[in-house]
C-alpha positions in Angstrom: 90.5 -34.1 174.8 92.7 -33.5 178.3 92.3 -35.7 181.8 90.0 -33.2 183.4 87.0 -33.4 180.6 87.3 -37.2 181.3 86.5 -36.4 184.7 83.3 -34.4 184.1 81.9 -36.5 181.7 82.1 -39.4 184.6 80.9 -36.6 186.9 77.5 -36.6 184.8 77.2 -40.3 184.0 77.5 -40.8 188.1 75.0 -38.2 188.8 72.2 -39.7 185.8 72.8 -42.8 187.2 72.7 -42.2 191.3 70.0 -39.8 190.1 68.0 -42.8 187.7 68.0 -45.5 190.6 67.2 -43.0 193.5 64.3 -41.9 191.9 63.7 -45.5 191.3 63.2 -46.2 195.0 60.8 -43.3 195.4 58.3 -44.2 192.8 58.1 -47.7 194.5 57.4 -45.9 198.1 55.0 -43.0 196.5 53.4 -45.7 194.0 53.5 -48.9 194.8 55.4 -49.4 191.6 57.6 -52.0 191.8 56.5 -54.1 194.1 55.8 -51.1 196.8 57.1 -51.4 200.0 56.0 -54.7 200.9 56.7 -56.3 197.6 52.6 -56.2 196.7 52.4 -53.0 195.9 52.0 -51.3 198.5 52.3 -47.2 199.1 52.5 -45.9 202.8 49.8 -43.3 203.6 50.0 -39.7 202.4 51.8 -37.2 204.6 54.0 -39.8 206.4 57.4 -39.4 207.0 58.1 -42.5 204.7 55.9 -40.7 201.7 57.0 -37.4 202.0 60.5 -39.4 201.8 59.6 -41.1 198.8 58.4 -37.9 197.2 62.1 -36.5 197.5 63.6 -39.7 196.6 60.9 -39.4 193.2 61.5 -35.3 192.6 64.8 -35.0 193.9 65.9 -37.8 191.8 64.7 -36.1 188.3 66.4 -33.3 189.9 69.6 -34.9 189.8 69.0 -36.9 186.9 68.6 -33.7 184.7 71.2 -31.8 186.3 68.5 -29.1 187.6 69.8 -27.0 190.7 72.2 -30.0 191.4 74.0 -28.6 194.3 71.0 -27.3 196.4 68.7 -30.4 195.6 71.8 -33.2 196.2 72.4 -31.4 199.6 69.0 -31.7 201.0 69.0 -35.4 199.7 72.5 -36.0 201.3 70.5 -34.8 204.4 67.7 -37.2 203.7 69.6 -40.3 203.4 71.9 -39.4 206.6 68.9 -39.1 208.6 67.4 -42.6 206.9 70.4 -44.5 207.9 70.5 -43.0 211.7 66.8 -43.7 212.5 66.3 -46.5 210.4 69.5 -48.5 209.6 72.0 -47.7 213.1 69.5 -48.9 215.6 70.0 -52.3 214.6 74.1 -52.4 214.1 76.7 -50.6 213.8 78.1 -51.2 210.2 76.0 -51.0 207.0 76.2 -54.3 205.9 75.4 -55.9 209.3 72.4 -53.1 210.0 71.4 -53.0 205.7 72.2 -49.4 205.7 75.0 -49.7 202.7 72.3 -48.0 200.1 71.7 -45.0 202.3 75.5 -44.4 203.1 76.6 -44.5 199.6 73.2 -42.3 198.2 75.0 -40.0 201.0 78.2 -39.8 200.5 77.4 -39.6 196.2 75.1 -36.5 196.8 78.0 -35.0 199.2 80.2 -35.1 196.5 77.9 -34.0 194.3 76.7 -31.3 196.1 80.6 -30.2 196.2 81.8 -30.9 192.3 78.5 -29.6 190.5 76.7 -31.6 188.0 78.7 -32.2 185.2 78.9 -31.1 181.9 75.9 -32.5 180.9 73.4 -30.4 182.9 70.4 -28.4 182.9 72.3 -26.0 185.3 75.1 -25.3 183.0 72.4 -24.5 180.3 71.4 -22.1 182.7 74.5 -20.6 183.7 74.9 -19.7 180.3 72.3 -18.2 179.0 
Protein backbone atom coordinates (compact mmCIF):
# COMPACT_ATOMS: atom_id res chain seq x y z
CA UNK A 1 0.00 0.00 0.00
CA UNK A 2 1.36 3.42 -0.98
CA UNK A 3 1.71 6.34 1.41
CA UNK A 4 -0.93 8.25 -0.60
CA UNK A 5 -3.44 5.49 0.16
CA UNK A 6 -2.86 5.91 3.90
CA UNK A 7 -3.44 9.67 3.62
CA UNK A 8 -6.88 9.07 2.13
CA UNK A 9 -7.84 6.63 4.87
CA UNK A 10 -6.62 9.07 7.52
CA UNK A 11 -8.73 11.81 5.88
CA UNK A 12 -11.78 9.53 6.04
CA UNK A 13 -11.09 8.82 9.73
CA UNK A 14 -10.67 12.54 10.49
CA UNK A 15 -13.92 13.28 8.67
CA UNK A 16 -15.89 10.63 10.59
CA UNK A 17 -14.56 11.60 14.03
CA UNK A 18 -14.90 15.36 13.47
CA UNK A 19 -18.39 14.93 12.02
CA UNK A 20 -19.53 12.74 14.91
CA UNK A 21 -18.27 15.16 17.56
CA UNK A 22 -19.75 18.11 15.67
CA UNK A 23 -23.10 16.33 15.40
CA UNK A 24 -23.09 15.80 19.17
CA UNK A 25 -22.60 19.55 19.71
CA UNK A 26 -25.63 20.20 17.52
CA UNK A 27 -27.77 17.63 19.30
CA UNK A 28 -26.78 19.16 22.62
CA UNK A 29 -28.00 22.54 21.41
CA UNK A 30 -31.29 21.61 19.75
CA UNK A 31 -32.52 18.73 21.88
CA UNK A 32 -31.05 19.34 25.32
CA UNK A 33 -29.17 16.02 25.16
CA UNK A 34 -25.92 15.67 27.12
CA UNK A 35 -26.98 18.38 29.56
CA UNK A 36 -28.15 20.87 26.95
CA UNK A 37 -26.74 24.35 26.62
CA UNK A 38 -26.75 25.15 30.33
CA UNK A 39 -26.08 21.75 31.85
CA UNK A 40 -29.74 21.29 32.85
CA UNK A 41 -31.21 20.01 29.58
CA UNK A 42 -32.27 23.39 28.24
CA UNK A 43 -32.39 24.12 24.54
CA UNK A 44 -32.74 27.46 22.76
CA UNK A 45 -36.01 28.76 21.30
CA UNK A 46 -36.88 27.23 17.93
CA UNK A 47 -35.80 29.57 15.14
CA UNK A 48 -33.25 31.45 17.23
CA UNK A 49 -29.73 31.94 15.90
CA UNK A 50 -28.38 29.44 18.44
CA UNK A 51 -31.05 26.88 17.45
CA UNK A 52 -30.24 27.31 13.73
CA UNK A 53 -26.56 26.76 14.56
CA UNK A 54 -27.50 23.56 16.39
CA UNK A 55 -29.52 22.29 13.44
CA UNK A 56 -26.62 23.03 11.07
CA UNK A 57 -24.25 21.20 13.41
CA UNK A 58 -26.51 18.16 13.90
CA UNK A 59 -27.54 17.71 10.25
CA UNK A 60 -24.20 18.83 8.86
CA UNK A 61 -22.38 16.53 11.26
CA UNK A 62 -24.38 13.55 10.01
CA UNK A 63 -23.60 14.47 6.40
CA UNK A 64 -19.90 14.79 7.23
CA UNK A 65 -19.85 11.42 9.03
CA UNK A 66 -21.47 9.76 6.02
CA UNK A 67 -19.29 11.64 3.55
CA UNK A 68 -22.42 12.87 1.77
CA UNK A 69 -22.09 16.17 -0.13
CA UNK A 70 -18.87 16.61 1.84
CA UNK A 71 -17.41 19.60 0.02
CA UNK A 72 -20.48 21.90 0.07
CA UNK A 73 -21.43 20.86 3.61
CA UNK A 74 -17.86 21.36 4.85
CA UNK A 75 -17.80 24.81 3.21
CA UNK A 76 -21.06 25.77 4.95
CA UNK A 77 -19.89 24.46 8.33
CA UNK A 78 -16.51 26.19 7.96
CA UNK A 79 -18.38 29.46 7.51
CA UNK A 80 -20.65 28.72 10.45
CA UNK A 81 -17.64 28.16 12.70
CA UNK A 82 -15.96 31.36 11.50
CA UNK A 83 -19.13 33.32 12.29
CA UNK A 84 -19.45 31.56 15.67
CA UNK A 85 -15.87 32.45 16.54
CA UNK A 86 -16.12 36.12 15.61
CA UNK A 87 -19.58 36.62 17.15
CA UNK A 88 -19.29 34.58 20.35
CA UNK A 89 -15.60 34.31 21.20
CA UNK A 90 -13.46 37.03 19.62
CA UNK A 91 -15.20 39.94 21.43
CA UNK A 92 -13.97 38.54 24.77
CA UNK A 93 -10.24 38.32 23.96
CA UNK A 94 -7.91 38.17 20.98
CA UNK A 95 -6.42 34.69 21.51
CA UNK A 96 -8.64 31.59 21.20
CA UNK A 97 -7.06 30.08 24.31
CA UNK A 98 -8.26 33.12 26.27
CA UNK A 99 -11.73 33.48 24.75
CA UNK A 100 -12.77 29.80 24.69
CA UNK A 101 -12.84 29.65 20.90
CA UNK A 102 -10.33 26.85 20.31
CA UNK A 103 -12.98 24.37 19.16
CA UNK A 104 -14.59 26.85 16.79
CA UNK A 105 -11.20 27.61 15.19
CA UNK A 106 -10.25 23.94 15.01
CA UNK A 107 -13.58 22.89 13.46
CA UNK A 108 -13.38 25.81 11.02
CA UNK A 109 -10.01 24.65 9.71
CA UNK A 110 -10.91 20.95 9.70
CA UNK A 111 -13.94 21.76 7.56
CA UNK A 112 -11.85 24.05 5.33
CA UNK A 113 -9.46 21.13 4.82
CA UNK A 114 -12.31 18.73 3.99
CA UNK A 115 -13.73 21.27 1.55
CA UNK A 116 -10.37 21.47 -0.23
CA UNK A 117 -9.28 17.81 0.03
CA UNK A 118 -12.58 15.95 -0.24
CA UNK A 119 -14.04 13.17 1.88
CA UNK A 120 -11.47 10.40 1.46
CA UNK A 121 -12.04 6.89 0.12
CA UNK A 122 -14.71 5.76 2.61
CA UNK A 123 -17.65 8.02 1.80
CA UNK A 124 -21.05 8.07 0.18
CA UNK A 125 -19.74 10.76 -2.17
CA UNK A 126 -17.30 8.22 -3.58
CA UNK A 127 -20.03 5.59 -3.94
CA UNK A 128 -22.36 8.05 -5.69
CA UNK A 129 -19.58 9.24 -8.00
CA UNK A 130 -18.98 5.64 -9.18
CA UNK A 131 -22.62 5.10 -10.19
